C-alpha positions in Angstrom: -0.5 0.1 0.5 1.5 3.5 -0.8 2.5 5.3 2.3 0.7 8.7 2.5 2.7 12.0 3.1 -0.2 13.4 6.0 0.8 10.7 8.0 3.4 10.9 10.2 5.0 8.5 13.6 6.5 9.5 16.9 8.3 7.6 19.0 9.5 8.5 22.1 12.1 6.2 23.7 12.8 5.9 27.5 14.9 3.9 29.8 12.0 1.4 30.8 9.0 1.9 27.8 9.3 2.8 24.2 5.9 5.1 23.2 5.0 4.7 19.5 2.0 6.7 17.6 1.0 7.9 14.3 -0.7 10.5 13.2 -2.7 12.5 10.8 -1.2 15.9 9.5 -3.4 17.8 12.0 -1.8 15.4 15.1 -4.7 12.8 15.3 -3.6 9.4 17.4 -4.7 6.6 14.3 -2.5 3.8 16.1 -0.1 3.7 19.8 1.8 0.6 21.1 3.6 0.8 24.0 6.2 -2.2 24.6 9.0 -2.4 27.3 13.0 -0.8 26.9 14.9 -3.8 26.1 17.0 -4.6 29.0 20.4 -4.2 28.3 19.5 -0.7 26.6 22.2 -1.8 23.8 22.2 -0.3 20.4 21.5 -3.0 18.1 18.5 -4.6 21.0 17.2 -1.3 20.9 16.8 -1.1 16.4 15.7 -3.6 16.3 12.9 -3.3 19.3 12.1 -0.5 17.6 12.0 -1.4 14.0 9.2 -4.8 15.2 7.3 -1.9 17.3 7.2 0.7 13.7 5.7 -2.2 11.6 3.1 -3.8 14.8 1.9 0.6 14.5 2.2 0.9 10.7 1.9 -2.9 9.1 0.0 -1.3 5.5 2.7 1.2 5.1 0.9 4.9 5.3 3.3 7.0 6.9 6.4 7.7 5.0 8.5 10.1 8.6 9.4 8.5 11.5 10.4 11.0 14.1 12.5 9.3 17.4 12.7 11.4 21.1 15.7 10.5 22.4 16.8 11.0 25.7 20.0 12.6 25.0 21.1 15.1 22.4 21.7 14.8 18.9 23.7 16.2 15.8 22.2 19.6 14.1 20.7 17.0 11.8 19.0 14.8 13.2 20.9 12.0 12.0 23.3 10.6 15.9 22.5 10.1 18.7 25.4 11.7 20.2 25.5 10.5 23.9 22.0 9.5 25.2 23.8 8.7 29.4 21.0 6.3 30.8 21.4 4.6 28.1 24.6 1.6 27.8 26.6 1.4 24.7 25.2 4.9 23.3 27.5 7.1 21.7 27.3 8.1 18.4 24.6 6.0 17.4 23.9 5.8 13.5 19.6 5.4 13.9 18.7 7.3 11.6 21.3 6.2 9.0 20.2 1.9 10.9 16.9 2.3 10.4 16.4 4.3 7.6 16.8 1.6 5.3 15.3 -1.7 7.9 11.9 1.0 7.4 11.6 2.4 4.0 11.1 5.3 5.7 12.9 8.9 6.6 13.3 9.6 9.7 15.2 12.7 12.4 16.2 11.9 15.5 15.1 14.6 18.5 15.9 14.7 22.1 13.0 13.1 24.3 13.1 16.9 26.2 12.3 18.8 23.2 10.1 16.6 21.5 7.2 16.8 24.8 7.9 20.3 24.6 6.7 20.9 20.9 4.1 18.3 21.3 2.9 20.7 24.4 3.4 23.4 22.6 1.6 22.2 19.3 -1.5 21.0 21.1 -0.9 20.8 25.3 -0.5 23.6 27.5 2.3 25.4 25.7 -0.3 27.4 23.5 0.2 30.3 23.6 3.6 30.6 24.9 6.9 31.5 23.3 9.3 31.0 26.1 8.9 27.9 27.6 11.0 25.8 29.9 10.0 21.4 30.2 11.3 18.9 32.7 10.9 15.9 32.2 11.4 13.6 35.1 11.1 9.7 35.1 15.0 7.2 34.9 16.5 10.7 34.1 15.4 14.2 34.2 15.0 16.3 30.7 13.8 18.7 29.5 13.4 21.1 26.9 13.4 24.6 26.7 11.3 27.5 23.3 12.7 31.2 23.4 10.7 33.5 21.0 8.6 30.0 19.5 11.4 27.7 18.7 12.6 25.3 20.3 16.4 26.4 22.0 19.3 23.8 20.6 22.9 25.4 21.5 26.0 25.4 19.6 25.9 21.8 17.1 22.5 20.7 18.7 23.7 19.7 22.2 20.8 21.9 24.5 18.8 21.8 25.9 19.8 19.7 29.1 18.5 21.3 32.0 18.9 17.3 34.3 22.4 18.1 33.7 22.7 21.5 35.7 24.9 21.3 38.9 22.2 21.8 42.2 24.9 20.4 44.6 28.3 20.0 44.1 28.9 17.7 46.8 26.3 15.7 46.3 26.0 11.9 44.1 28.0 11.5 40.9 25.7 11.6 37.5 26.1 9.9 34.0 27.2 12.4 32.6 29.8 13.3 34.5 28.5 15.7 36.7 28.4 16.1 40.5 25.0 16.9 42.6 23.1 16.9 39.8 19.1 18.1 39.3 18.7 14.5 37.7 20.1 13.3 40.9 17.3 15.0 42.7 14.5 14.4 40.8 14.5 11.8 38.6 12.7 8.2 39.8 16.0 6.6 41.6 16.4 10.1 43.0 13.0 9.3 44.7 13.3 6.5 45.7 16.2 7.1 47.3 13.8 9.0 49.7 11.4 6.5 49.7 11.8 3.5 48.3 8.4 2.3 47.1 6.5 3.1 43.9 6.0 6.7 42.4 1.8 5.7 42.4 1.5 4.0 45.7 3.2 7.7 47.1 2.1 9.6 45.7 -1.8 8.1 47.0 -1.1 8.0 50.4 0.2 12.5 49.6 -4.1 12.0 48.8 -5.0 10.4 51.5 -3.0 12.9 54.5 -0.5 10.4 55.2 1.9 12.7 56.6 5.2 11.4 56.0 4.9 10.9 52.5 3.8 14.5 52.4 6.6 15.7 53.6 8.0 13.1 51.2 6.7 14.9 48.2 8.0 18.9 49.5 11.5 17.4 50.3 11.5 16.7 46.4 10.2 19.6 45.1 12.6 21.4 47.5 15.2 20.2 45.0 13.1 20.3 42.1 13.2 24.5 43.2 16.4 25.1 43.6 16.8 23.6 39.6 13.8 25.0 38.3 14.5 28.7 39.7 18.4 28.5 38.2 16.8 28.2 35.3 14.3 30.8 35.5 17.8 33.1 36.1 19.1 31.9 33.1 16.1 31.8 29.9 13.0 34.5 32.3 10.8 31.8 31.0 6.3 32.7 31.1 5.6 28.8 31.2 7.4 26.2 33.4 6.1 22.7 32.4 6.7 18.8 34.7 6.0 16.7 33.0 7.2 12.7 32.8 7.5 9.6 34.6 7.3 11.5 38.0 4.3 14.6 36.7 1.4 12.0 38.7 2.9 13.2 42.2 3.1 17.2 40.6 -0.4 18.2 42.2 1.4 16.8 46.2 4.9 18.7 45.3 4.8 21.4 42.9 3.5 23.9 45.8 6.1 23.5 47.5 8.2 24.2 43.9 6.3 27.6 43.5 7.4 28.8 46.9 11.0 27.3 46.3 10.8 29.8 43.2 9.2 32.8 45.3 11.9 32.3 47.8 14.7 32.1 45.4 14.1 34.5 42.3 13.3 38.0 42.5 10.8 39.4 41.7 11.3 41.4 38.1 12.7 37.6 36.7 9.3 34.9 37.9 7.2 38.5 37.3 4.2 36.2 35.5 5.5 32.7 35.6 3.2 30.1 35.6 4.4 26.8 37.1 2.4 23.4 35.9 2.5 20.4 34.4 2.1 19.2 31.6 -1.3 18.9 29.7 -0.3 15.8 27.4 0.9 13.7 29.8 2.8 11.0 28.6 1.7 11.4 25.5 3.7 14.4 24.6 6.7 12.8 23.8 5.8 10.9 20.7 3.4 13.7 19.7 6.1 15.9 19.4 8.2 13.6 17.8 6.1 13.2 15.7 4.7 17.1 14.9 8.9 17.6 14.4 9.0 14.7 11.5 6.3 16.6 9.8 8.8 19.8 10.0 11.9 18.7 9.4 11.7 15.8 5.9 9.0 17.7 4.4 10.7 21.2 4.5 13.5 19.6 3.1 11.1 18.0 -0.1 11.5 14.9 1.2 9.5 11.6 0.1 9.2 8.4 -0.5 
């Protein structure tokens, strides 16, 4: 069956799960699937899993274009995963070149936080905002930055990595080589250093008024607020969004985050600032990856 230039596949590759969706040009979800990320998540195993999953979500090859979001910086052309610090063996991996001949589709790569931000700007909480910082709170802490309505990707496409900023010079070591990075205080592993259980259960306990659970979320929120305060000083956004697997507990930790930001950031730098949860949940990344595929690949005239 012929491919459809108005359909796009978006992939959100995380440390624990791979989420895929096939969308039309208006962003309507046409098909979806989710599978566990292979363990160990080395490039070869992930490539095979991606190919199988993409064929599952689009067995009749309706979509000609695939966008893949990964947890790390890409090269400026969106062809090579430069490094994914929480996935073993991911250093200068030419994933787009590996996937295209196997899929017979055009492929572009992007940072997963950028994908989530593009999704939220298209159909979610960042609509009508031009200056936005987004954090994804999961296996790691990723994110994206939008300035003047455009993604900020920095030199050679390596920005932005808000989870890797330092918040404590004597803190735990990070896979990035940093020490005491925000990721070490705001990831799932970081939360489990405070409470050795499932984050959803912790949210349920907090919702029922459990004092210990509420205090854990407050402790978590204070460190996250320290990191967000630094990001606000650098970017002075209109909006800060939090998403990812831990965002389900946002109702319990965002009040503390807002208090920290108000305490640490001078008024002129946070004027009109909103801090809230993503609207699209875990679907933002795959939607944004599909949107980036639409924007990048059609703009350069690629066609099967």
